[in-house]
C-alpha positions as a Python dict, from the first residue, in 0.01 Angstrom:
ca = {
    (1, 'M'): (0, 0, 0),
    (2, 'K'): (146, 332, -108),
    (3, 'I'): (135, 624, 135),
    (4, 'C'): (47, 963, -8),
    (5, 'V'): (55, 1266, 218),
    (6, 'D'): (-61, 1582, 44),
    (7, 'R'): (-244, 1789, 301),
    (8, 'C'): (-304, 1901, 657),
    (9, 'V'): (-585, 1662, 744),
    (10, 'C'): (-714, 1849, 1050),
    (11, 'F'): (-780, 2169, 854),
    (12, 'D'): (-818, 2002, 511),
    (13, 'R'): (-555, 2232, 356),
    (14, 'S'): (-365, 2084, 63),
    (15, 'F'): (9, 2141, 43),
    (16, 'V'): (-46, 2278, -309),
    (17, 'D'): (-272, 2545, -159),
    (18, 'L'): (-30, 2614, 127),
    (19, 'L'): (264, 2647, -111),
    (20, 'S'): (67, 2892, -325),
    (21, 'I'): (-9, 3102, -17),
    (22, 'A'): (355, 3087, 94),
    (23, 'R'): (479, 3204, -245),
    (24, 'R'): (218, 3479, -270),
    (25, 'T'): (286, 3615, 80),
    (26, 'G'): (658, 3543, 104),
    (27, 'A'): (611, 3317, 408),
    (28, 'A'): (934, 3118, 431),
    (29, 'S'): (878, 2932, 758),
    (30, 'L'): (604, 2719, 909),
    (31, 'E'): (532, 2991, 1164),
    (32, 'A'): (516, 3267, 902),
    (33, 'L'): (277, 3059, 692),
    (34, 'Q'): (59, 2993, 998),
    (35, 'E'): (26, 3370, 1037),
    (36, 'E'): (-125, 3377, 685),
    (37, 'T'): (-363, 3079, 705),
    (38, 'E'): (-481, 2815, 949),
    (39, 'F'): (-320, 2469, 938),
    (40, 'G'): (-94, 2247, 1145),
    (41, 'L'): (-222, 2354, 1486),
    (42, 'A'): (-423, 2049, 1591),
    (43, 'C'): (-239, 1716, 1561),
    (44, 'R'): (72, 1883, 1406),
    (45, 'I'): (154, 1574, 1197),
    (46, 'C'): (173, 1788, 882),
    (47, 'N'): (435, 2026, 1024),
    (48, 'P'): (746, 1835, 906),
    (49, 'Y'): (587, 1799, 561),
    (50, 'V'): (515, 2170, 541),
    (51, 'R'): (873, 2249, 646),
    (52, 'R'): (1003, 2028, 367),
    (53, 'M'): (748, 2174, 126),
    (54, 'L'): (873, 2525, 203),
    (55, 'R'): (1233, 2414, 159),
    (56, 'T'): (1192, 2208, -160),
    (57, 'G'): (859, 2294, -324),
    (58, 'Q'): (748, 1930, -298),
    (59, 'T'): (372, 1898, -228),
    (60, 'T'): (314, 1522, -227),
    (61, 'F'): (508, 1282, -10),
    (62, 'D'): (541, 904, -30),
    (63, 'A'): (738, 867, 292),
    (64, 'L'): (632, 919, 649),
    (65, 'L'): (816, 1211, 807),
    (66, 'S'): (847, 1316, 1167),
    (67, 'H'): (987, 1612, 1355),
    (68, 'V'): (1322, 1430, 1356),
    (69, 'D'): (1329, 1436, 973),
    (70, 'E'): (1247, 1806, 948),
    (71, 'P'): (1326, 1977, 1278),
    (72, 'P'): (1233, 2342, 1323),
    (73, 'P'): (1504, 2586, 1216),
    (74, 'G'): (1738, 2691, 1489),
    (75, 'P'): (2096, 2671, 1600),
    (76, 'P'): (2284, 2362, 1482),
    (77, 'A'): (2292, 2071, 1722),
    (78, 'K'): (2610, 2037, 1919),
    (79, 'T'): (2818, 1729, 1839),
    (80, 'G'): (3091, 1556, 2026),
}
């Protein structure tokens, strides 16, 4: 069974629609896009997908992502 993730399910907002809004408004982060339209505030499962969408332009995903795959922007993790 193939997985296809293409939307915020809780708010029924497609990633195509969200990407269009991001491009039109200049929203470059999840938080900036959430200031423009409502999504990703209930279960938050779509948040790593939206982060990747903003970074790459991809709007359909075959793989399951988590916050580990697409962490929020911030200072680099310390190593060593």
